[in-house]
C-alpha positions as CSV (number, residue, x, y, z in Angstrom):
1,M,27.8,-2.1,-34.3
2,E,25.3,-3.1,-31.6
3,P,21.7,-3.2,-32.7
4,I,19.0,-0.7,-31.5
5,F,15.5,-2.1,-31.1
6,S,12.2,-0.1,-30.8
7,I,9.1,-0.5,-28.8
8,G,6.0,-1.0,-30.8
9,I,4.3,2.4,-30.5
10,Q,4.1,4.4,-33.7
11,S,4.9,8.1,-33.9
12,L,6.7,7.9,-30.6
13,W,9.9,9.9,-30.6
14,D,13.2,8.1,-30.4
15,E,14.0,9.3,-26.9
16,L,11.1,7.2,-25.6
17,R,11.2,4.4,-28.1
18,H,14.8,3.1,-28.7
19,M,16.2,0.2,-26.7
20,P,19.9,-0.4,-27.5
21,A,21.6,-3.7,-26.6
22,G,23.0,-4.1,-23.1
23,G,20.1,-3.1,-20.9
24,V,16.8,-4.1,-19.3
25,W,13.5,-2.2,-19.9
26,W,10.2,-2.7,-18.0
27,V,6.6,-1.9,-19.0
28,N,3.7,-2.5,-16.7
29,T,0.2,-3.0,-18.2
30,D,-3.2,-3.0,-16.4
31,R,-4.7,-5.7,-18.7
32,E,-3.3,-8.9,-20.2
33,E,-4.7,-8.2,-23.7
34,D,-2.8,-4.9,-23.8
35,A,0.4,-6.8,-22.9
36,L,-0.2,-9.3,-25.7
37,S,-1.0,-6.5,-28.2
38,L,2.1,-4.6,-27.2
39,I,4.4,-7.6,-27.8
40,N,2.8,-8.1,-31.2
41,Q,3.5,-4.5,-32.3
42,T,7.0,-4.6,-30.8
43,I,8.0,-7.6,-32.8
44,A,6.4,-6.2,-35.9
45,A,8.4,-2.9,-35.5
46,Q,11.7,-4.7,-35.8
47,D,13.7,-5.1,-39.0
48,S,13.5,-8.3,-41.0
49,A,17.1,-9.2,-40.1
50,A,16.6,-8.6,-36.3
51,K,17.1,-11.4,-33.8
52,V,14.1,-11.7,-31.6
53,A,13.1,-14.2,-29.0
54,A,9.8,-14.1,-27.0
55,I,9.3,-15.9,-23.7
56,G,5.8,-16.5,-22.3
57,M,5.4,-17.1,-18.6
58,G,2.4,-19.4,-18.2
59,I,1.2,-18.2,-21.7
60,N,1.4,-20.0,-25.0
61,L,2.6,-17.2,-27.2
62,R,2.1,-19.3,-30.4
63,E,-1.6,-18.8,-29.9
64,H,-1.4,-15.0,-29.4
65,L,1.2,-13.8,-31.8
66,K,-0.4,-12.3,-35.0
67,I,2.1,-10.6,-37.1
68,A,1.7,-9.7,-40.8
69,R,4.1,-11.4,-43.2
70,D,5.6,-8.1,-44.5
71,H,6.4,-6.9,-41.0
72,G,8.8,-8.0,-38.3
73,P,11.8,-10.3,-38.4
74,E,12.0,-13.4,-40.7
75,K,12.5,-15.7,-37.7
76,I,11.2,-15.5,-34.1
77,Q,12.2,-17.9,-31.4
78,L,9.4,-18.8,-29.0
79,F,9.9,-20.2,-25.5
80,A,7.6,-21.1,-22.6
81,M,8.3,-21.1,-18.9
82,P,6.1,-22.2,-16.0
83,N,4.3,-19.7,-13.8
84,Q,6.5,-20.2,-10.8
85,E,9.0,-18.0,-9.0
86,N,11.9,-20.5,-9.6
87,S,11.4,-20.2,-13.3
88,L,12.2,-16.4,-13.1
89,H,15.4,-17.0,-11.1
90,F,16.6,-19.6,-13.6
91,F,15.4,-17.6,-16.6
92,T,18.8,-16.5,-17.9
93,R,20.5,-19.8,-17.3
94,D,17.8,-21.7,-19.2
95,L,18.1,-19.4,-22.2
96,L,21.8,-20.0,-22.5
97,C,21.0,-23.7,-22.9
98,S,19.0,-23.0,-26.1
99,F,20.9,-20.2,-28.0
100,E,23.5,-17.5,-27.9
101,P,21.6,-14.3,-26.9
102,K,24.1,-11.8,-28.3
103,N,22.4,-9.0,-30.3
104,Y,19.0,-10.4,-29.5
105,L,15.8,-8.6,-28.4
106,L,14.4,-10.8,-25.6
107,I,10.8,-10.1,-24.7
108,L,9.6,-11.6,-21.5
109,V,5.8,-11.6,-21.0
110,C,5.1,-12.3,-17.4
111,A,2.0,-14.1,-16.1
112,N,-0.8,-11.9,-14.7
113,N,0.4,-10.6,-11.2
114,A,3.5,-12.9,-11.4
115,W,5.5,-10.6,-9.1
116,Q,2.7,-10.0,-6.5
117,N,4.0,-12.5,-3.9
118,I,7.7,-12.0,-4.6
119,S,9.5,-10.0,-2.0
120,T,11.2,-6.7,-2.8
121,P,14.8,-7.9,-2.1
122,R,14.3,-10.9,-4.4
123,L,13.0,-8.6,-7.1
124,Q,15.9,-6.3,-6.7
125,Q,18.3,-9.2,-6.8
126,W,16.6,-10.5,-10.0
127,L,16.9,-7.1,-11.7
128,E,20.6,-6.7,-10.8
129,K,21.4,-10.2,-12.1
130,S,19.4,-9.7,-15.3
131,Q,21.0,-6.3,-16.0
132,A,24.5,-7.7,-15.6
133,W,23.6,-10.7,-17.8
134,A,22.2,-8.4,-20.6
135,K,25.2,-6.2,-20.5
136,Y,27.6,-9.1,-20.6
137,H,25.8,-10.8,-23.5
138,K,25.1,-7.5,-25.3
139,C,21.3,-8.1,-25.7
140,T,18.2,-6.2,-24.9
141,L,15.6,-7.5,-22.4
142,L,12.1,-6.1,-22.4
143,V,9.9,-7.2,-19.5
144,I,6.1,-6.7,-20.1
145,N,4.3,-7.3,-16.8
146,P,0.5,-7.4,-16.8
147,G,-1.3,-7.1,-13.4
148,N,-4.1,-5.3,-11.5
149,N,-1.8,-4.2,-8.7
150,N,0.9,-2.4,-10.7
151,D,0.8,0.8,-8.6
152,K,2.6,-1.1,-5.8
153,Q,5.0,-2.7,-8.3
154,A,5.8,0.7,-10.0
155,S,6.5,2.2,-6.6
156,I,9.1,-0.4,-5.8
157,L,10.7,-0.2,-9.2
158,M,11.0,3.6,-9.0
159,S,14.2,3.3,-7.0
160,E,15.8,0.7,-9.4
161,Y,17.2,3.1,-11.9
162,R,20.6,1.5,-11.5
163,S,19.3,-1.8,-12.9
164,L,16.6,-0.6,-15.3
165,F,17.3,1.5,-18.4
166,G,13.6,2.3,-18.7
167,L,10.3,2.0,-16.7
168,A,6.9,2.8,-18.1
169,S,3.2,1.9,-17.4
170,L,0.4,1.4,-19.9
171,R,-2.9,2.1,-18.2
172,F,-6.4,2.0,-19.5
173,R,-8.6,4.8,-18.0
174,N,-11.9,6.2,-19.2
175,E,-11.9,4.5,-22.6
176,M,-8.4,5.7,-23.4
177,H,-4.8,4.5,-22.9
178,L,-2.2,6.5,-21.0
179,Y,1.5,5.7,-21.5
180,D,3.2,6.9,-18.3
181,V,7.0,6.9,-18.6
182,A,8.9,7.2,-15.3
183,W,12.3,7.3,-17.2
184,W,13.7,6.0,-20.4
185,C,17.5,6.0,-21.1
186,N,19.1,5.2,-24.5
187,E,21.6,6.6,-27.0
188,K,19.5,9.8,-27.4
189,G,19.7,10.7,-23.7
190,I,17.3,10.4,-20.8
191,S,13.7,11.3,-20.6
192,A,11.6,11.2,-17.5
193,R,8.1,11.9,-16.2
194,Q,6.3,11.7,-19.5
195,Q,2.6,10.9,-19.7
196,L,1.2,10.4,-23.2
197,V,-2.2,9.5,-24.7
198,L,-2.2,6.5,-27.0
199,H,-4.7,5.3,-29.5
200,H,-5.3,1.5,-30.0
201,E,-7.0,0.9,-33.3
202,D,-6.9,-2.3,-35.4
203,G,-4.4,-3.8,-32.9
204,R,-1.9,-1.0,-33.4
205,W,-0.6,1.4,-30.8
206,Q,-0.2,5.0,-31.9
207,L,0.6,8.2,-30.2
208,A,-2.3,10.7,-30.2
209,Q,-1.7,13.5,-32.7
210,Q,-2.0,16.2,-30.2
211,E,0.9,14.6,-28.3
212,E,3.3,14.4,-31.2
213,T,4.6,18.0,-31.0
214,S,4.8,18.2,-27.2
215,V,7.8,16.4,-25.7
216,Q,7.2,17.7,-22.2
217,P,3.7,18.1,-20.7
218,R,2.6,21.7,-20.0
219,S,2.7,23.0,-16.5
220,D,-0.5,22.7,-14.4
221,E,0.8,24.4,-11.3
222,K,-2.2,26.7,-11.0
223,R,-4.7,23.8,-11.3
224,I,-6.6,22.8,-8.1
225,L,-8.3,19.4,-8.0
226,S,-10.6,19.0,-5.0
227,N,-13.3,16.9,-3.5
228,V,-16.6,18.7,-3.6
229,T,-17.1,18.4,0.2
230,V,-14.0,20.5,0.9
231,L,-15.7,23.7,-0.1
232,E,-18.8,22.9,2.1
233,G,-21.3,23.6,-0.7
234,A,-19.6,26.6,-2.2
235,P,-19.1,26.8,-6.0
236,P,-15.6,26.5,-7.6
237,L,-13.7,29.6,-6.5
238,S,-12.1,30.2,-10.0
239,E,-11.6,28.7,-13.4
240,H,-8.6,26.8,-11.9
241,W,-10.7,24.8,-9.6
242,T,-12.1,21.4,-10.6
243,L,-14.5,19.6,-8.2
244,F,-15.0,15.8,-7.9
245,K,-17.7,13.9,-6.1
246,T,-15.4,11.1,-4.8
247,N,-11.8,10.8,-3.8
248,E,-11.5,7.9,-6.4
249,A,-12.4,10.2,-9.2
250,L,-10.0,12.8,-7.9
251,F,-7.3,10.2,-7.7
252,E,-7.7,9.0,-11.3
253,E,-7.6,12.6,-12.6
254,A,-4.6,13.4,-10.5
255,R,-2.6,10.5,-12.1
256,S,-2.0,12.8,-15.1
257,S,-0.9,15.8,-13.0
258,Q,2.6,17.2,-12.6
259,A,2.4,20.2,-10.2
260,A,-1.3,20.6,-9.4
261,T,-2.8,21.0,-5.9
262,L,-4.9,18.0,-4.8
263,I,-7.3,18.2,-1.9
264,F,-8.8,14.9,-0.6
265,A,-11.7,14.8,1.8
266,L,-11.6,12.6,4.9
267,T,-15.0,12.0,6.5
268,Q,-14.6,8.6,8.2
269,N,-11.8,6.7,10.0
270,N,-12.0,3.7,7.6
271,Q,-10.9,6.0,4.7
272,I,-7.5,6.6,6.1
273,E,-5.7,3.6,4.7
274,T,-7.3,4.1,1.2
275,I,-6.3,7.7,1.1
276,A,-2.9,6.9,2.4
277,R,-2.4,4.4,-0.5
278,Q,-3.6,7.0,-3.0
279,V,-1.3,9.7,-1.7
280,H,1.7,7.2,-1.7
281,T,1.0,6.2,-5.3
282,L,0.8,9.8,-6.5
283,R,3.9,11.0,-4.6
284,R,6.0,8.0,-5.8
285,Q,4.8,8.1,-9.5
286,R,4.1,11.8,-10.1
287,G,7.0,13.4,-8.3
288,S,7.6,16.2,-5.8
289,G,5.8,19.0,-7.7
290,L,2.4,17.9,-6.5
291,K,0.8,19.7,-3.5
292,I,-1.3,17.1,-1.7
293,I,-3.7,18.2,1.0
294,I,-6.1,16.2,3.2
295,R,-9.1,18.0,4.6
296,E,-10.6,16.4,7.6
297,S,-14.4,16.9,7.6
298,Q,-15.1,15.2,10.9
299,A,-13.0,14.4,14.0
300,S,-11.6,11.0,12.9
301,L,-7.8,11.4,12.8
302,R,-5.4,10.3,15.6
303,A,-1.8,11.4,15.8
304,T,-0.6,8.2,14.2
305,D,-3.1,8.5,11.3
306,E,-1.8,12.0,10.6
307,R,1.7,10.8,10.8
308,L,0.9,8.1,8.3
309,L,-0.6,10.5,5.8
310,I,2.4,12.9,6.1
311,G,4.8,9.9,5.7
312,C,3.0,8.8,2.5
313,G,3.7,12.2,0.9
314,A,1.0,14.6,1.9
315,N,2.1,18.2,2.2
316,M,-0.5,19.1,4.8
317,V,-3.4,17.8,6.9
318,I,-6.1,20.4,7.7
319,P,-8.0,19.6,10.9
320,W,-11.8,19.3,11.0
321,N,-12.3,22.4,13.2
322,A,-10.6,24.8,10.8
323,P,-13.2,27.0,9.1
324,L,-13.4,27.3,5.4
325,S,-11.6,30.7,5.3
326,R,-8.7,29.2,7.3
327,C,-8.7,26.2,5.0
328,L,-8.3,28.4,1.9
329,T,-5.5,30.3,3.5
330,L,-3.7,27.0,4.2
331,I,-4.2,25.8,0.6
332,E,-2.7,29.1,-0.6
333,S,0.3,28.7,1.7
334,V,1.5,25.5,-0.1
335,Q,1.6,27.0,-3.5
336,G,5.1,26.8,-5.1
337,Q,6.4,24.3,-2.6
338,Q,8.5,21.3,-3.5
339,F,8.1,18.2,-1.5
340,N,11.5,17.1,-0.2
341,R,10.9,14.5,2.4
342,L,11.8,10.8,1.8
343,V,8.8,8.5,1.0
344,P,9.5,4.8,1.4
345,E,9.0,2.7,-1.7
346,D,6.7,0.2,0.0
347,I,3.7,1.6,1.9
348,A,3.7,-1.6,4.1
349,T,6.7,0.0,5.9
350,L,4.6,3.1,6.8
351,L,1.6,1.0,7.8
352,S,3.7,-1.1,10.1
353,M,5.2,2.1,11.5
354,T,1.8,3.3,12.7
355,Q,0.5,0.0,13.9
356,P,3.4,-2.0,15.2
357,L,1.6,-3.3,18.3
358,K,-1.4,-5.4,17.3
359,L,-2.5,-6.3,20.8
360,R,-5.3,-5.1,23.0
361,G,-6.4,-5.8,26.6
362,F,-4.9,-7.9,29.3
363,Q,-1.5,-9.5,28.7
364,P,0.6,-11.6,31.1
365,W,3.4,-9.7,32.8
366,D,6.3,-11.1,30.7
367,Q,4.4,-10.7,27.4
368,F,3.5,-7.1,28.4
369,C,7.1,-6.2,29.0
370,D,8.2,-7.8,25.7
371,A,5.5,-6.0,23.7
372,V,6.3,-2.6,25.2
373,S,10.0,-3.2,24.8
374,N,9.6,-4.0,21.1
375,M,7.5,-0.8,20.7
376,I,10.1,1.4,22.4
377,N,13.0,-0.1,20.4
378,N,11.3,0.2,17.0
379,P,13.6,2.6,15.0
380,L,10.8,3.6,12.6
381,L,8.7,5.3,15.3
382,P,9.4,8.9,16.5
383,A,11.5,9.4,19.6
384,D,9.5,10.0,22.8
385,G,6.2,9.7,21.0
386,K,5.5,6.0,21.1
387,G,3.1,6.1,24.0
388,V,2.5,6.4,27.7
389,L,3.2,3.9,30.5
390,V,1.0,4.3,33.5
391,A,1.1,2.4,36.8
392,L,-2.1,2.6,39.0
393,R,-2.4,1.3,42.6
394,P,-6.0,0.6,43.8
395,V,-7.4,2.2,46.9
396,P,-7.5,0.1,50.1
397,G,-10.3,-2.4,50.0
398,I,-10.1,-3.0,46.2
399,R,-8.0,-5.8,44.9
400,V,-6.0,-5.2,41.7
401,E,-7.9,-8.1,40.1
402,Q,-11.2,-6.3,40.8
403,A,-9.8,-3.0,39.4
404,L,-8.9,-4.9,36.2
405,T,-12.6,-5.7,35.6
406,L,-13.2,-2.0,35.3
407,C,-10.5,-1.5,32.6
408,R,-12.0,-1.6,29.1
409,P,-9.6,-0.4,26.4
410,N,-11.1,0.0,23.0
411,R,-8.1,0.9,20.8
412,V,-5.7,-1.7,19.3
413,G,-2.3,-1.1,21.0
414,D,-3.6,-0.4,24.5
415,I,-2.5,-3.2,26.7
416,I,-2.8,-4.0,30.4
417,S,-1.1,-6.2,33.0
418,I,-1.3,-6.7,36.7
419,G,1.3,-7.6,39.3
420,D,2.8,-6.4,42.6
421,N,-0.6,-4.9,43.5
422,R,-0.4,-2.6,40.5
423,L,-2.3,-2.2,37.3
424,V,0.0,-1.2,34.5
425,L,-1.2,0.2,31.2
426,F,0.6,1.1,28.0
427,L,-1.4,3.4,25.7
428,S,0.3,3.4,22.3
429,F,0.8,6.8,20.6
430,C,-1.0,8.6,23.4
431,R,0.3,12.0,24.3
432,V,0.9,12.7,28.0
433,N,-1.4,15.8,27.9
434,D,-4.2,13.5,26.6
435,L,-3.8,10.9,29.3
436,D,-6.7,12.0,31.5
437,T,-9.0,11.9,28.5
438,A,-7.8,8.4,27.5
439,L,-8.3,7.1,31.1
440,N,-11.8,8.5,31.2
441,H,-12.6,6.5,28.1
442,I,-11.1,3.3,29.4
443,F,-12.6,3.4,33.0
444,P,-16.3,3.8,33.5
445,L,-15.7,5.3,37.0
446,P,-13.4,8.2,37.9
447,T,-9.9,6.9,38.4
448,A,-9.5,9.0,41.6
449,D,-12.2,6.9,43.2
450,V,-10.6,3.6,42.2
451,F,-6.9,4.3,42.4
452,S,-4.9,6.0,45.2
453,N,-1.6,6.4,43.3
454,R,-0.6,7.0,39.7
455,V,2.9,7.1,38.2
456,V,3.4,8.1,34.5
457,W,6.4,7.5,32.1
458,F,6.3,9.0,28.6
459,E,9.9,9.3,27.4
460,D,11.6,6.4,25.8
461,N,14.5,6.2,28.3
462,Q,12.1,6.5,31.2
463,I,9.9,3.7,29.9
464,A,12.9,1.5,29.1
465,A,14.3,2.0,32.7
466,E,10.9,1.1,34.2
467,L,10.8,-2.1,32.1
468,V,14.1,-3.2,33.5
469,Q,12.6,-2.9,37.0
470,M,9.4,-4.7,36.0
471,R,11.3,-7.7,34.6
472,T,12.8,-8.2,38.0
473,L,9.4,-9.1,39.5
474,S,9.2,-12.8,40.3
475,P,6.4,-14.8,38.6
476,E,4.9,-15.5,42.1
477,A,4.1,-11.8,42.3
478,W,2.3,-11.8,38.9
479,A,-1.5,-11.6,39.2
480,K,-4.2,-13.2,37.1
481,P,-7.6,-12.0,36.1
482,L,-10.6,-13.2,38.1
483,P,-12.2,-16.3,36.6
484,G,-15.2,-15.3,34.5
485,S,-18.6,-17.0,34.9
486,H,-19.1,-19.5,32.1
487,T,-22.6,-20.7,31.2
488,E,-22.9,-23.5,28.9
489,K,-25.1,-22.9,25.9
490,K,-28.0,-25.3,25.7
491,I,-28.0,-27.4,22.6
492,I,-31.2,-26.8,20.6
493,N,-32.9,-30.0,19.7
494,A,-33.3,-29.3,16.0
495,E,-32.4,-30.8,12.7
496,H,-31.9,-29.5,9.2
497,D,-34.2,-30.9,6.5
498,G,-32.2,-29.5,3.6
499,A,-34.0,-26.2,3.5
500,V,-34.5,-24.9,7.1
501,W,-33.8,-25.9,10.6
502,R,-36.8,-27.5,12.4
503,R,-37.2,-28.5,16.0
504,V,-37.6,-32.1,16.8
505,P,-40.7,-32.7,19.0
506,E,-40.1,-34.4,22.3
507,P,-42.9,-36.4,24.1
508,L,-43.8,-35.1,27.5
509,R,-46.0,-36.7,30.2
510,L,-48.1,-34.3,32.2
511,F,-48.7,-36.9,35.0
512,N,-46.8,-39.9,36.2
513,D,-48.3,-43.3,36.6
514,A,-48.9,-42.9,40.4
515,T,-50.8,-39.8,39.9
516,E,-53.0,-41.3,37.3
517,R,-54.0,-44.3,39.5
518,A,-54.7,-42.1,42.4
519,S,-57.2,-40.1,40.4
């Protein structure tokens, strides 16, 4: 009969504790001391006749293992491996050189943030290889991974249910420990989306007593967690409302929610990426029952930013000009909804989708064509919504090089080129109905006074066809910007005395020798 091992958390029911031979389980921890304490308790929870081996990655486990004599197996095999990516990929091969792993519990304690710089395909390949190896040798592999960026790690691992029999996170929040189980599969069945409160006393992990009788968390569908600025100074509207001063406090509370409504406040443009990461983490880890809303307090969202938030898992983005009464109606409209759109496991995919063109200003003709072509052919971007291509011909008497000096784009992704007596602009993610507004921001003078002709392309096939025509233009017809005036900076005659810069005095003669003799 194949052995069944247990994770070292007392009072935890068997559905979330047992780890039979033939699979891989993964536990993330926020702190390294929690990972070392968990491995101590896991080893102590095994029978005296159990076969246990512990592997420390960049950690000397002999200095950290503290197990009472009357607990745990009689013999524990300890191994060390360097904190390098290659050591992970040769992990199983190196173990076979030392012992036969059949019916063993193997505990791998990774170095802090060991997987941070390892790509997702290599991680997936490692999991598939380790799962096949554990199944073939009939052993249990428990990976304990400490790190401060485990939200990203957990998001990637959420889709690896074919290679992982269990995925959980041990997080330290507000002087208490939360044990968040994404799923756990063993001989008792499958349990998923469990969040439990743990006590850590005298080096022992124990389930809180109020959690022992509740296998599934109670529904919180009526609960509304909101930033205090969303209500514009109004008090909580009912006993179901809970207000938070910051989005960060709201995010930490929301990590224990199942089906609540979460309302983030967006007041500045520099908050977009932070809120997007928070929404992505909640949607990937807490499931489709959450209703996530972003309320824009001031005009700060572009179409690409709104698309990013929706792609990260937000149910709705409420614009800044919606009054409070309209906002409350929209919040009520999402109640009972289930989020059913696909959210990519890595938020970097979504960020690259909204900012694929990291150029601005003048570009040579060939580089301009290549950049716009890459933008149009990007499959992650929406069809016919990638931007607007505009060709402007200056009025007689104004050279195209002179017109270029008036073009001052401020957004990243807005690029310009000149050739064939035309000034060509590509405004990324600009809608055709907003073109006049965008041109008024780019040119300080009215475009009708500077340009006599304007041609606009806004559909993908139209832009692609025009790019074909643009590439036929010979390099002799390409234009270059006017040379700018360059003034050399005078070198200040100064030296540093170790504390401050001081000018070096220079001797000056007020009169030359001839003048002195004449006087």
